[in-house]
N, C-alpha and C positions, 0 to 999 in steps of 0.2 A: 213627234215633239219631244218624246223622252230622250231620244238620242241627242237632239239639239240642246235641250235644257239641262240634261243630266239627271232629271227626275221626272216622274209621272206628272201629267197635268193635274191629276186629282190630288197630288201632294202640294200643289201650288195654289189651287183655286177651289173655292166652294162654288159650284156651277149649278145654275137653275137648268134642269134638263129640258124644260119646255122652251123652245126657241121663241124669241120675240119677233123675228123676221126670217123668212125663207125665200130663196130664189134658186134658180137653176144651178148657179155656181157656188152658193154658200148658204149657210144659215148662221144666225146671230143669237147668242145666249148672254143673259146677264150673269155676272159672277162677282165674287169678291176674292181678292188676294188674301191668303191666310195671314192673319195678324193685322189686317187693315180693315177699317169700316167702309171705306169708299167703294162704291160699285164701279165695276169695269164692264166692258163689252168684249166678248170673244167672238171673232168671226171664224167659223170652221168651214174651210173650203171643201166642196164635194169634188174630189179628184176624179171620181168615176164619170162625171159629166163633161170632162174636158173635150172628149170627141164630139159631143153634141154642140158645145160652144164653138169649136173650130168650124164645124159645118155651118152653123148659123152665121158666123162671121164671114166665111167665104161667100155665102149667098148674099149677105148684105153688101159686101164689097163688089160683087158681080153686078148687082142692080145699080149701085152707086156709080160705078165706072161706066155702065151702059147709059145712065142718065147724063153723065158728063159728055160722052160721045154724041148723044142726041141733042145736046145743048139744053137739056131740061135743068134749069137752075133753081135751087132753093135759096132762101136768104142767108145761107151760111154754106161753108165748104164742107159738105157732108162726107166726101171721100177722105179728106184730111182728118176729120173727127173720128171716122171709123178706123183709119190707120193708127192714129194715136191711141185709141182705145185698145186696139189689138196689141200694140207694143207695150202698153203700160199695165193693162188690167187682165186681159183675156188670153186664153188659148196657148200660152207658152209654158211649158213645164218649168216649175221652180224647184230649187233645191229643197226649200222648206215647204211643208204642206199647210202652212198656216199664214195668216196675214195680220 
């Protein structure tokens, strides 16, 4: 982030070190931008878990496509949902390590 923003994240935010939410791909912290009273939320992506997310996504897509071939239908298009999730959120390296 320092390279992208031109300064350390600690120079920009007062960050609560205790996360308010955690998941495989990220954790979320409350923070305040220096000089402002309003609270913000910082999502810190866990880049080291990208391999696990790719494996999970590939397994879910395998099962979803198998269900499609077997004619097992859910009340929504699960394969399209997973593909959209894969393209928009998960599993592909980003230039920036934060969201």
